[in-house]
N, C-alpha and C positions, 0 to 999 in steps of 0.2 A: 558554409552555408551564407545564399542568397539572404537579401533581404525581405521577402516572402519568411523562409526559413526562421530567420530570426526576430521576426514581430509571431510567429505563432509558436515558437520555444519560447520564448520573453512572458508573453500570456501564460501559457499552462503553468511554467517554473512556479507564478507567483499562486496557481490555483493552485496544485500537489502541495508545493509547502504549505498552505494554509489550510488545507483536507486535514494532514496529521500534525499540521497545530493543532488544530482542537480536536481531533480525536486524542492526542496522546495529556493535553492541559485537563480534559473531564478530569482523571484521575488525581489528577494534584485538589483539584475546586471539591473530591469526593473528601479530600479530609480534612477541609473548613465544614463542608456541606453536615458534616457527621455531629457535631459540634451547635450548629446555628441552629440547627432544627430539631437536635433530639430524639435521631430516629436510632434504625438498626444497619448495620455493614447487610444482614440479609434483605433487606427492603430496598436499604438504595443503593445495592449493586442487582437486585433486578430492577429499579426504575434503570440504573446505568443500560440495563443490559438492553431493554427495547432503542435505547437509540442505535448501538451497537448490531443489535440483531436487524435493524432496517434498514443500516449500513450495507450491510451484504448481500440480504434478501432482495433490496430496490435495483441492484445493476442489471438484474434481466428487462423489466418492466424499458431500466432506465435507456436501455440497447434499443429497445424498441424505438423508446422515443428521438434516439439521437439518429437515425437511421428519415426518421420523420420529419421533424424538425428540424436537424442536422444539430452540429457540433459545437460551430458558436452560440447557438443559442441557450441551448442543455449546460453547459459549463456560463456562462453568465447568471442562467439563475438558479448555478447549484451555487455563486461567490453569493450573488444574494443571498438565496434563502439561509444560507451560513452565519453570514454578519446578523439578518432579523432573527435568525433563532437564540443567536448569543444578547442582544443586545432584550429577547423577551427573555432570557435565561435572569438577564441584570434583576429584573423586577419581577423574579418570581417567590412567592407570599410563600411557597410551599415545596413539600416533596410532589403534589398535584401538579404544581408548576413548573418543574423540573424537568419531569416527563417530559409533559408537550412540549418543553423549548427541546429539551434534546432527541427528542420525537419526530419535532420539523427537522433536526438538524441531522439525524440518520437519514429521513427521506431525501436532502438538499445533498449531501455530502455521494449519496446513493449512484446517482449519475456521473460522477465526475470520472471516473476511471473506462466506462466509454465510450463518455464524449472525446476527452482529453485525447487517449490513446488512441484514438478512431482520427481525431485532425490532424493526431502526427503520422501516422498511417497515408491517407490520403493527400495529406497538404506538404508535407517535408520531403524533400527532395534526399538529401544526407539524411534518412531515416534513422541510422545506427544511431547517432550522431545525437539524431533530440534525442531519441528514447533514452542517452547518455544524459544528457545535461538535466531532463526531465525528472528524473530518474533520482539525482542528486541532490536537486531541489526538493523532491520528498523524502527526502534522508536529513537533511537539513532543519524540515518542520516536526521530523522523526525525532529526534535530538534535541533543538531549542523547542520545542513546543514544553516539557514537565520542567526545563530551567527553568524558562522566562516565567512560567507560568508562576512558580515554585516562590521566586527570585521576587516578582511583581505582588506575591499575599502577604511579604516580610514587612511592605510598607504601605498596600494599601486594602478597602476593604477588599471582598470580593466582586461585588457587585461592580466596585470599579474597573476592576482588572475584566468584569468580561464587556466590559464597554470599551473599553482598549481592544481587545483582540476582535473586538466586530470589525471597529473602524478599517484593516485591510482588506478585507475581505467586499468589506464594501467599494471604497476606490478601486479595486482591483474590476470587482463588477462596472463600473462606470466605465474602468479606461477600456475594458472587453466589448464594450461598446461603439467602441470611434477605434482605435488598431483597426489598421487597413490590412487585409491579408487576402489573399488566394484560398479557402481550404481544401480544395484540389487540382494545386497546379500539381502536385505530385502525379499524380494518377492521370489527369489528361496531359501530360508530357510526357508520359507513360517512365516513367521514373517508380519511385519509392522501393528501390529495394529491388531483392530477388526472385518477387514474385513477380513480377514482370505482369500484371494484370492494365487492361488497356480501362482506358474513360468508360467504356462503351456497359461497364456492367453496374453502375451508376445511370445518374442523368446525363451528367456530361457534359452539362453546362459550365462549368466551370463555379457555380454556388452554391454557401451551406441553405441549401431549400430542400422542403419536403421532398424524400426521395418518392417519385410516383411506386417504385415496387417494395414497398414496405408494405406488410399484414395489417388490415385493418378494421380482423375480427380474427378471433381463438382457433376457427379452422384455417383460417390466415396465417398464424402463427408457427402452427403445427409444421401446415405443409411449408413456411419459409427454415423450419427448423430441419426436418427431415432433408431437405435437401441442406442446409448447413452444414449435417453431421455423418459428414466424407467417413470411409474407413481414418484418413489422416486427421482430419479433425478431431472425429472422437478418441483416437488415442491424445492428441495434443491433452487433450480434456481432462484426461485423466492423468497425466503426466503434468498437467497443474496444477492437477486435486492434489497426489503425492505431492509434489511442492510447495502447498497452502497447509496439509498437516504437519509438515517441519517446520515450517516458517510459525506457525501457531504453537505448535508444541515447544519448541526450541525457548523462544520469547518473552511466555509466558511465567512458567515458571525460573529463568536466568538467573533474573536479580535477582532473588533468594537464594539459588544455589549457590550466587558469584559469590554473596555474602557470609555461608556457610565454608566456601573454600579459603575469603579471605582472612574470618577470623580464626581457620585452622593456622593462614602463614602466619599472619602478625598480629593479631586479637582485635582487639574493637578498637584502630587507631585511624581517626578521621581528621585530614589535611584541611586548616585555615577555615574559609566562614563556615564548612563543613563540619567542624565540630563538638565534641556532644553537648558545648551550655552554648550552642548558637541558636538564634531563630529558625534555623535553614535546616537544623538538625535530623527533624522530626520528619518534615519533608522529602528529605534527601541525603541519606547517608552514602558511605564511601561507596558501598555496594551502586549504586544509585549512580552515582560517579562512574565507576565501574564501566558501567551499562551504558550511560550517556556518551561515553567517549566509543566504544564497542559499533557504538549507532554512527555516530559524527565517520569511522575509518568506514562506512559501508557507501559513503560518499565515493569515497576513491573507486570502491567495487562497481557501483556503479557506471562511472565513466569508464571502466576499464573494459565491462560487460559492453557495451553501446557500441565502445570504437570496435570493440571482438566480435559482432556483428556487423562490423565492415569488412573484415577480412574471412570471415567461413562462414558458411551458409550459416546461420542460428540454429538448427533441430541438428546440426552436428558441435554444435557449443556445448548444446545440452547435455550431452553427453559427457562431455571433459565437466563442467562446472558439478551435475548431477557427482557423478564419480567421486570429485571433490569433496562434498558433502558428505556423501558418506565414510570417507577417509576420513575425518576431521571428526565425526561425530564420534565414532570407534576410539580416536586418540584425544579423544578432551580431556575426561575426567582422569587418565594418566598422567596428561601435564601439567592438568589442574594441580596435581598433587603434589609438584614436584616441586612447589613454592612457590615464590608471587613473581619471579620469573618464567616461568612454565605459563601460569596463568594466565598473564598477559598476552604474551604468546599466541597463545590456544585462542581465548579472546578477539586479538584481531585478526586471529585466520580465520576466523569463527564468521566476525563481521564483515571482512573484504567482500570473503566470499559469498555471503548467504543474500548480500543484496548485487551481486554481481550478476546473477543469473535474473535479476529484472527482465532488460533491456534483452536479453535473450529470448526469454519465453513469450515477453510481445512480441517479439519483432516475429516469431514461429508463429506467436497466432494468425501476424499477417501474414504469414506466407501460406498459411490453410486457407486460407478464407478470402471473399470476395470484397470491390471496395464498395458492392452496394449492400452488404451485410458485415461492413464491418461493426456496424455498432449491435448488432446481436452476438457479434460474433464474440465480443469484448464481452456483452453483459452475459455468456452463462460463461465463459471462463476466470472472471471476476465475480460469479455464484459460485462455482468450482473454489476459488484459493478465496475470499476469501468464509462463503457459507460452510463446503464441505472442509473447509482448511480447518475453520472453528471447532471441528470435531478433535482436531491436533491437542489444542488445554484438554480438553476429558481426558483422552487418550494418554497425554503426559503425567495430569493429575492423578490418577485411576495408579498405574506402572510406579509414578515417585510414592505413592502412599503405601505400597501393597509388598515394593521392591527397594530397589534403591538406582541412585542417580547414573551408576553406571548402567544399569538394564534399560534407564528409561533415554540414555544416549544410542544406547543398542536398536531399543526399537525408530529411533529416529533415521538410524543405519537404514535400516532397514525397507522407511521410505523412501528414501534417497538412492539407495543400490533397484528398488525396483522398478523406481521412475529414468534413474540410467540403461537400465534392460530395453524397456519400452522407447525409449530415446532412440535408440541401436536397430532397433524396430522401426520406427518409424521413416529412419535412415535406409534403411535397405529397402523396404516396402518401398521409400518414395523413389 
């Protein structure tokens, strides 16, 4: 990577990690809020869902804002907004204050993925490696966020922990205003991976300035969307929707399922600081420890997936990884029932493969869109991943309630299998 690539990727790695640190630390805070404010799980769950909902729904308008105001501006605004939201959270007098603070967090965080991935697509010459490092930082936040929050809450008041978590995002926002990089270096140089699209699709001035092609009315948005949704991009949209259903469906109930499998294998055994009589036991049991390990393994998956985009066309890589995810879903429960060794092996393979697909989907989105509409394209696809994908939790929960874990994983295998077939169609069609 050259200096420009390193500057962009380093800036976005900090941003991506912070987005997911906040996202996954909120459930840990909930265990304290239930006692602090004497509220019900139903009410608090509804309040928290407001922030998570805005996180997904805001991706599409966020993509439009990226194309109009530039990636750097939106990433800095995201970081500043998230930091301020957690400062407000620390001063929340009750559930209403929590709802307002988390709503601001959701709106701020929603613009990150369209902005950050557009910046990598248009500015980083070694795009595959950029996606890999970016994804690895996100996984570090996913795995480290809940553990860091739980450990800090042992020694500090939750208000102090919220303030401490706000500081890194605010520092990163200030740094983002000062870092020197060219946000369109790759497309202006005719680089940027396999799409081979030239800078003429955007402003072409090499600056992260408002895009003159960005629609400024509902009619313009519809027209731009119709131009974006070629047959290829429409297939990509469906593929990432199915991937989102698999992702949210498996991760939502996996901690509980891991707990069931562990209890069946070894009983209620917890190591060290997570022992049943320790201060951390309530927030983080052995299943949560294994879950965090699974997410950490995903860091390696992100790296391998990103490097794979440099060796094969990303849509071809999707066929391979989606087929692997379908196979893993079919084999997971039988492997987990073999004992601790089988459960650990299945968890490692699942964590590695589940996150290795992300750089491939991001590179495929970039391949089937043009630089001038990258923000809108990532806005639509992350609306699919986080919005449509959110239904995966409802599907898995319903299947798990009325049938069994085995059937749930078979349903998830169906999502991945159909997506793999569509990826094959995409490659043949292209």
